[in-house]
C-alpha positions in Angstrom: -40.1 -60.8 108.0 -37.0 -59.8 110.2 -36.0 -56.3 109.9 -32.6 -55.5 108.2 -30.5 -55.1 111.0 -32.0 -58.5 112.9 -31.4 -60.3 109.4 -27.9 -59.3 108.9 -27.1 -60.1 112.7 -28.5 -63.8 112.1 -26.5 -64.1 108.9 -23.3 -63.1 111.0 -24.3 -65.9 113.5 -24.9 -68.3 110.5 -21.4 -67.4 109.0 -19.6 -67.8 112.4 -21.4 -71.2 112.8 -21.0 -72.5 109.2 -17.1 -71.5 108.7 -15.9 -74.9 108.8 -19.2 -76.2 106.9 -18.8 -74.9 103.3 -21.2 -71.8 104.2 -22.0 -69.3 101.1 -24.1 -66.5 100.3 -26.8 -68.4 98.3 -27.3 -71.0 101.0 -27.8 -67.8 103.3 -30.1 -66.1 100.9 -32.3 -69.4 100.5 -32.6 -69.7 104.4 -33.9 -66.2 104.7 -36.1 -66.3 101.6 -34.1 -63.4 99.9 -32.7 -63.2 96.4 -29.0 -63.9 96.8 -28.6 -60.3 94.9 -30.5 -58.6 97.5 -28.7 -60.0 100.2 -25.5 -59.4 98.7 -26.7 -55.6 98.4 -27.9 -55.5 101.9 -24.7 -56.8 103.2 -22.6 -54.4 101.4 -24.7 -51.3 102.4 -24.3 -52.5 106.0 -20.7 -53.7 106.2 -19.0 -51.9 103.1 -17.7 -55.0 102.0 -19.4 -58.0 100.0 -20.4 -60.8 101.9 -18.3 -63.3 99.7 -15.2 -61.3 101.2 -16.2 -61.6 104.4 -16.8 -65.3 104.4 -13.4 -65.8 103.2 -11.8 -63.5 105.5 -13.5 -65.5 108.7 -12.3 -68.7 107.0 -9.0 -67.7 106.5 -8.9 -66.1 110.2 -10.2 -69.5 111.8 -7.3 -71.3 109.7 -4.9 -69.3 111.9 -5.6 -71.6 114.7 -5.1 -74.7 113.0 -2.0 -73.5 111.4 -0.2 -72.6 114.5 -1.6 -75.5 117.0 -1.9 -78.6 114.8 0.5 -80.5 112.5 -2.2 -80.8 110.0 -0.8 -80.3 106.5 -1.9 -77.2 104.5 -3.9 -79.1 102.1 -6.1 -80.6 104.9 -6.5 -77.2 106.5 -7.5 -75.8 103.2 -10.2 -78.2 102.5 -11.5 -78.4 106.1 -12.2 -74.2 105.4 -14.1 -75.0 102.1 -10.9 -74.2 99.6 -10.9 -76.4 96.8 -7.3 -76.4 96.1 -4.1 -75.8 98.4 -3.2 -73.2 95.9 -6.3 -71.0 96.0 -6.2 -71.5 99.9 -2.2 -70.1 99.7 -3.1 -67.3 97.3 -6.0 -65.9 99.5 -4.1 -66.3 102.6 -1.3 -64.2 101.1 -3.7 -61.4 99.8 -5.1 -61.4 103.3 -2.2 -61.5 105.4 0.9 -60.6 103.2 2.3 -64.0 103.6 1.9 -67.7 102.6 0.3 -70.4 105.2 3.8 -71.9 105.1 5.8 -69.2 106.2 3.2 -68.2 108.7 3.5 -71.5 110.5 7.5 -71.3 110.3 7.5 -67.6 111.6 4.7 -67.5 114.0 4.2 -63.8 113.6 1.5 -62.0 114.4 -0.7 -60.9 111.7 -3.0 -57.9 110.9 -6.6 -58.9 110.9 -9.1 -56.5 108.7 
């Protein structure tokens, strides 16, 4: 059995590797033979934020590069990072960065990462 901080280090690595592959907390809990509830509590204790919120933030941050460096439409980018709908991606993006993905693409502003 892994120690809690080694486990969390592995979880963070898995999240980074799975950003474009639809990673979620249930999948991670199953991989490490933990209950999803226990993994969520452990993650929140260590990082002071939910694992779902962290995954969403990482997906949104990864999508910034696609918005600036590709001509892909926003729906394709949303689907690539596991958002089921363009609207859910747009809403999450606006909550995270204070502007819509379309406005970000047009303005090329520097965004504040949390």
